[in-house]
KOLFI-144877 format. One record per atom (N, C-alpha, C): x, z, y. Coordinates in steps of 0.02 Angstrom, whole numbers, padded with zeros to 5 digits, always signed. Layout:
BEGIN
XZY;...
***
This chain:
BEGIN
+07327+04615+05212;+07289+04582+05265;+07253+04520+05237;+07285+04486+05191;+07255+04426+05162;+07192+04443+05122;+07195+04497+05083;+07137+04517+05043;+07078+04536+05088;+07093+04569+05144;+07041+04587+05191;+07007+04524+05218;+07047+04474+05234;+07019+04412+05260;+06977+04377+05206;+06998+04381+05143;+06959+04351+05089;+06893+04386+05080;+06891+04451+05094;+06828+04489+05088;+06781+04472+05146;+06810+04463+05206;+06769+04452+05266;+06742+04381+05269;+06781+04332+05245;+06762+04261+05252;+06692+04245+05228;+06670+04268+05168;+06602+04251+05147;+06549+04278+05195;+06561+04336+05224;+06513+04365+05271;+06510+04324+05335;+06568+04303+05360;+06568+04264+05423;+06536+04196+05412;+06549+04164+05355;+06517+04099+05343;+06442+04107+05335;+06420+04160+05301;+06348+04173+05294;+06317+04186+05362;+06354+04222+05405;+06330+04239+05472;+06318+04174+05512;+06366+04127+05509;+06360+04066+05548;+06307+04019+05519;+06296+04022+05453;+06246+03979+05421;+06175+04006+05432;+06169+04072+05442;+06103+04102+05452;+06074+04079+05519;+06010+04067+05519;+05979+04048+05583;+05962+04110+05624;+05945+04099+05687;+05934+04155+05732;+05876+04198+05710;+05826+04169+05678;+05769+04208+05655;+05790+04261+05605;+05835+04242+05559;+05859+04290+05509;+05900+04345+05542;+05940+04327+05591;+05981+04376+05626;+05938+04425+05665;+05885+04399+05697;+05840+04442+05735;+05804+04490+05687;+05781+04463+05630;+05747+04505+05581;+05794+04561+05557;+05857+04543+05543;+05905+04593+05521;+05917+04645+05575;+05921+04623+05637;+05931+04669+05693;+05874+04718+05700;+05812+04693+05693;+05754+04737+05698;+05754+04786+05640;+05769+04762+05579;+05771+04805+05520;+05824+04859+05529;+05884+04840+05552;+05938+04888+05561;+05919+04939+05614;+05889+04916+05668;+05867+04962+05721;+05815+05011+05697;+05768+04986+05656;+05716+05030+05629;+05746+05083+05583;+05793+05063+05540;+05826+05110+05495;+05863+05164+05536;+05897+05143+05589;+05934+05190+05631;+05886+05238+05664;+05830+05212+05690;+05781+05253+05723;+05751+05305+05675;+05734+05283+05615;+05706+05329+05565;+05757+05383+05548;+05821+05364+05541;+05873+05412+05526;+05878+05465+05582;+05873+05443+05645;+05877+05489+05701;+05817+05538+05700;+05758+05512+05686;+05697+05553+05684;+05702+05605+05628;+05725+05582+05569;+05732+05628+05512;+05783+05682+05528;+05839+05662+05558;+05891+05710+05575;+05865+05762+05624;+05828+05739+05674;+05800+05785+05724;+05749+05832+05692;+05709+05806+05646;+05659+05848+05612;+05693+05901+05569;+05747+05882+05535;+05783+05930+05493;+05815+05984+05536;+05843+05965+05593;+05873+06014+05638;+05820+06062+05665;+05762+06035+05682;+05707+06075+05708;+05683+06124+05654;+05684+06102+05591;+05662+06144+05536;+05715+06196+05517;+05774+06189+05546;+05827+06237+05534;+05871+06221+05474;+05864+06159+05449;+05905+06137+05392;+05964+06097+05420;+06022+06126+05417;+06081+06090+05442;+06112+06050+05386;+06121+05985+05399;+06148+05940+05348;+06222+05936+05349;
***
């Protein structure tokens, strides 16, 4: 449990130090990647290629 906390701590401190603009940009980027993945998956299914 201690090692897990040591791994998470740098991420949480970076999260709190980041300003809202960076977080919004990351959220938009993550959402776009997810959307592209959904579109690609749907296209592959439509093409008959099961992944």
